[in-house]
N, C-alpha and C positions, 0 to 999 in steps of 0.2 A: 504492500498499500506505499502511496507516493504521498509523504505529508505537505509538501511545498515546491513550487515552482516560483522562482525569483531571479530577475535579471539586476546582474550588480554591474559595477565599474568593469570587473575582470571578466565578464560573461553573462551567460544563462546558468542556473543551479538547479537542478532537481533533485532532490532529498527523499529516499524511502524510509522508512522505519527502521526497519531489521538489519537496511547495510549502514545506518547511522547510528544503533542499537551495537553492532557488532565494531563499526569502526572506534566508537569510544571504547567498548569492552577492550580490543586490541593494546589501547594506550595504557591501562591500567595494569599496578604491578598485583603479582599475586595475592590473593585473598580480598580483593577490591570486586565488586560485581557493579555491573551495569543493569539496572532491574527497568528500568521506561525510559523512553525520549519520548518527548513533544517538541510541535514546534509553532510557536505564536506570529504570524502574519504581520499582525497590529505591531508589536513591537522588536521584531525581528530578533527574538529569544529562541536559544535551543534550551528548550526545559527537560533537565538529565535526574534523573534520579537514581543515586549512586548509594552502596552497600558500604557500613566497614566491617572489616574483619573486627573479631573480637580484640586483639592486640594491635592499635596503629599509634601512630605520633601524628599531633598538631601540623608539624612540622611536614610530614607527607604528606598530609591532606592538601595543607597549602600549596605543596608543589604540583600536586592533582591538577587544581583550580587554575594553577597557575599553567602549566601544559596546554590545559585545554582551552584555555581562553587564546594563546597565541596560536593554534591549529584552527582558531575558526574565526581569528581576526581578519586575514583577507577576504573571506569569505562575505562579511559585513556584517556577520549573524554573532550575538552576545550569549556565552552560555550560562545559564541559570540554574547553578547545581544545589539539588535538595539534598542532605545527607541522611542515612537512617541505619537503624543498626539489621542487622542479618536476621530474617524472618528462619523460624524455625522448620526445617526442610521436614516434610512428612515421607514416608516411604510410600510408595504408590498402593501395595496392598491399605495402609491404613488410611490414606486418599480414598479410595473405593467406599471403607466402611465408613468414612466422615460422610459421604455424599450420601450413603445408600437409607432404607428407611430402619428403623429399628428393630422391625419385626424381621425383616429378612436380615439385617446382622445377625440377631438372636437365632435363628433358623441355622444361619451358616456356620457359627461357634457349635452350636448345639449338636451340629452334625460331626464337627469335626471330634466335638470333645467323646462323643460317643464310637466314633471309628477310633478311635484313639484306646476306649478302654475294653471298647466290648469289640473289635474286631471286624472284617468284612461281612461274616456270617452273621453275628449276632444284629451289626445295623442292618443287614437286610432281612431279618426276621421280624424287627421293631419295623422295620418300613412297614413290610406286609401286615403285619398288624396293625398298624397305623390305616393303612388302605382297606382291609376288611371292617373295620369300626367305623369309618367315615363312609362305608359304601352302605352299611346298614343304616346308619344315621340317616342317610339318603333316602334310601327305600321305604323306610316306616317313619321320620318324620315329614319329609318334603311334599308338597302336593304332586311336583314332576314325579318324586319316586315313589309316592303311591298308585300312581296311574302305571309306573310300570311296572310294579310289582302285581297288580290287578291285571296288566295284559299276558305277564310270565305265568301267572295262577293258571288265567284262561287259555295258556297257551299249552302248557307243560301237564297241570293236575288235573284233568276233567274226570 
């Protein structure tokens, strides 16, 4: 996605978000990350969000800001850098659980615990018992199940 197309005294400038983000990230020392980049065409600013490593110095932060400013100076754009602490990284499996519905998460975890404690055959027998119980409840209590049971009686128990 392109963020900006601009004419400068040095020529035309076309900037894309991912390219700009990767460019800035490539200038950063190890441990620092470029989280997001935006452009303000009204004020000609490059809005940058960078993250600090756990251990950092203010001198290093000042040097990074100065380096980025010098690089963007010929383009006519001024960097505006926001600093933040690194957010905790969540493992992909935990990210799935975070976004899932609680009942689904409970079923998955219960299944894994059952598999660990009961083994495959134990889980299979528990699943079969649950299927039989759910089928009986459906046939005896649900209106559709009662109709199905009635048609089965008529068909097989004459």
